[in-house]
N, C-alpha and C positions, 0 to 999 in steps of 0.2 A: 503494499500499500504506500501510497506518496507520502508525504513530510505534510502533515497538520499544516495547513499556513501556508503552503507553498504548492498550490497545484501544479501539475503537470496540465498545458493548455495546448488541446488538439484540433487544428482545424479541419474540415472534411472538406476537400475543394476540387472542384473539376470544373473549367467554364463551360463545357458541354452540360445540357439539360438532359434528362433522361436517363441517366447512368446510374440511377440507384444512390444518387449523394443523401438527400434528405431519409430516404430508410435507411442507409447506413447509419448516419447520425444519431436517428431515433435508438434504432435495435442495439447499436454498440454501447451506448448510455446506458442504457436497460441492461444488456448483458456484463456490463463492467458493477455496475450496482449488483447485481445476481451474484456477483463473485466478491464481495464485500466492499467495494470501492463507493464514495459517494461523488457524485456529479451534478455540475450545473450544465446545462445544454443552452446554448446562447443560439437564439433565431437570427439569423442577419439577413434572411431571405424576404424580400418584399411579398411572396405569395404565401409566406406563414405556414407551410405544408406542416414542418417540425412541430409548429404549436397544434395545430390541428389533430395533426397523427398523434400527439399526448394527450385528447380532449379538449382543450383549450380554443374555444371558439372566438372569432373576431369580435362580439359583443362583451365577451367577457377579458378584453384586453385593453384595459384601461391606461395601464404606462407599458410601453413599448420600447425595442433598443434605439428605436426612431427617437424617442424623448432622451434618451441615455447619449446616442452619438451627437445629438443638439447640444448637450449640457444644460435640458432643461431639467433633468432627474437625474438622480443618482441609480445606479445597478441593483442597490438594493431594494428600491422602490417598485424595480419592473417584475424581481423574480418573486415567481408563485411555484407554490408545490403543485405535484402532478398526481399525488393520489399515490404514487408509486415509492415506498419509502427509500429513502437516499437520494432521490432523483427532483431536481427543483430544474425550472425554467424560467429563463429570460425570452417573452414571446416578441415575434416580430410581426410586421403588418405590412399594408400598402405603403403606409409614408414614407418607409425605407426607399421606393422609390424616386422620391424627390431628394434624398440627402444627398447624392455626389453631387448635385447642383447644388443646395445649400451650403454644401462644406468646404466648395471650390477655393474659396478665401479666407477661411477660417485658421486659425492658428491652431498648429498640431493636429491638422486633418487628417494624416496618417495614423495618429498614435490615440485618436478618440477612444477607441474601446480599450487598448492597452492601458490607458490612465483610469478608464472605469473599472477594468477589472483589476489593478493595483489597488485600487482605494477598496473594492470590495472583499479584497484578501485579507486587508486592513481591519477593516469592521464587519463583515457579514459572517454568516456561517461558513466553518471550514469546510472546504469540500478538497478532495483528493485529485480530482479531474475536469476541467472545462472542457469541453466538446463544442466548437461551433458549427453550426450548419450554416454554409456560405451561399449566396446566389450563384445560378448557374454562368458567372460572367466573369472577366479580369476588370470587374468597376473597382471604385474606392470603397466599397464595401468589402469587397474580397481583401484589397489591401490592407483595408483596417484589420480586418481576421490574421493576416498572416502576420502583419505587424505586433498583434499581440499574442501569436502562437509560440509555442515551445518546436513544436514539430508538426507535419501535416500528412494528412492521410487521405491518398487519392483514390477513389473508387473509379475502375476501369470496365465498361462495358465491354463484354465478348462481342467487338462487332468488326468491322472492315477495317474503318478507320479511327480504331482505338490509339494504336501507337502515332498518330499524325497530331491527335488532340492533345496525346500524353506530354509530345514536345513541347505544347505551348505552354501547359502547366506548368512543366520543368524548368522552362527559361524565365516564366513569371518568377517560381521560388527564387532562382539563381539572384534576379535582379532585385528583390526583395532583402535578399540576404547581404547583397553586395552594398545597398542603400539606406535601407531603411533598419534590419531586424539581423543582426552577424550571429544571432544564436539559431536561427532559422534551419529546421531539418528537415530532410524525408522520413518519415519515420516508417512508411511503406506505401504500396499498393495493394488494392483487393479487388481481385477479380469479381465482377457481378453478372449477374444474369445470364449465369453460365449454365448451358444445354448439353449436357455429355451426349447426348441424340447427334448433338448438330457436328459435323465436321469442322465448320468455322469457328466454332467455340476452342475446338483443342486447337486449332492452328493460331489462333490469336494468344491462348496462353502458353504455346511454346514459344512463339514469337517474343511475347513481352518478357518470360521468364528468361530468355535467352539474354535479352538486352539490359534488363535490370537485375539477373541474377536474385541475390538474397534478400533484397529489397522488395521483391513480393512476398507476401504473405502465402504459408501455405494453404492456409484456407480460401477456400473458393466458394463465393455465394451463389447456389443455384437460380435459375429460376423456378420459381415457386408461389404457385397461386394464392396459399394462406397468406405469404406477404404483402401480396397486391390488394387482398382482401382486408388487413388490419387495419390503415389508418382510416378508413369508411365506419369504423367502429371506434374510434378514436383512442385506440390502443397500439401500442409495440407490438409486433409479429407473436415476441415472448410472451406476452400475456394474451394473445387472442389463442394462440397454438403452441405451446411451450415444445411437444415434440415434432413439430413439422422440420423439413429438412433445412428451410431457411433457419428458423430459431437456433437450431443445433448450429448451425454454421456460424451465426453470429456470436455464439458462445465460444466456440473454437477461437474466433477472432478474436475477441476480449482478452482471452487467454493469450493470445499471441503479442499482442499489444503489451499486457504487463509484463510479460518476458524479454521483449526488446527496452522498455523502461528498465525493467531493475539491470540488465546487463550492461546498459548504458551506464547506470548508476554505478554499478560494481568496476566497471573499467574507468570511471572517472578518478 
């Protein structure tokens, strides 16, 4: 478990939509809680799907991450309990769509989330992990997430253009590391929507593993109807159907994430 008061901050990022990014954020956060961690999930996506997927609908989001980024409210005011012990949520919402324009001339515009999280760590309830769900774009919102994060997890759909999209997010990580956040690293790439009956899935997996080697998690998230159904019930897949292959895969991913964090700490 991470040191109390010093959470590890993980950004779930990919500029492509439909790759399982929000699904990964929700279910990884839930799986980390299931193995004994405490987690704050930060929803930075204007679509607010991570919030909806945890049962918090738009009418119940009086304070969102937009208010936090604009400096109008502290992060502590936005955080809500989810009904899952150990998992709290800072909800997102449609107002985030305008944040990029509104922040363009603001002081510390790249560090608004980092500053808010640093304040929260000092004054809020202690957590061992912060998981940030980024929007599907390389926007100022994503840069805020990468500026705040210790590491990035990239969900990668097993499709034809996977490696092309991967190169874009990798370049962004390198740029942020060079100019804004020197501690930022790639925690790993998780292959999502994998269909073992499909030769293309196997080929993409082979190519990505050959390219990135041990940066690719051993755990692969399968294409699974129960994962797709869960958000409409406002539940993570792990609560909707713990025994389904998708839920079991996310538990495996959480174990790998913790192992990598542990190995990094021991090597330091």
